[in-house]
N, C-alpha and C positions, 0 to 999 in steps of 0.2 A: 504494500500500500504506500501511497505517498500523499502528502498534503503540500500545496504550494500557495503561499501568501506572500507575494513579493514586497508588500508593505509592512509585514510583521516579522518579528524575529523567528528563527527556526525552532526555538524552544517550545515543546508541546504544552498546550494549556491543560488544565484539569479536564475540560470538556473533550479535548483531543484524546486524552488517555482513557476516559470513560467510553467514548465512542469506539476506540480501537478495541477495547475489551468486548463490547457488544458485538462488533463485527467478527472478532475471532470466535466468539461463542456461536454465532449464527453460521459461520463458515464450517465449523466442525460438523454441523448437521448434514452437510453435503460432502464430507470428507475432504474439505479444502483446508490446507495448512497455510496460515499467514506467517511468513518467515521474518518479516521486518515491517516497520512503519517508518518511512523516511519523511522528515519535515524539511521543507525548503523555504527559506526566508531571506530577507534582505541581508542578513549577517552570515549567510552560508547555509549549511545543511546539518541536520542532526538525525541520527538513527536511534531507534528504540533498543537496538542490540548493543549499543555502546560504542 
């Protein structure tokens, strides 16, 4: 997954984190694995994996 907000920093918000968890849970029902969530912002990028 990725999120791009060129006017915001790449650091994920609490809403981004909650939404990611909801999507991961929903994807599991279809045997889809979410490997990472990359946020792209004006200050670069950040990955949920570290």
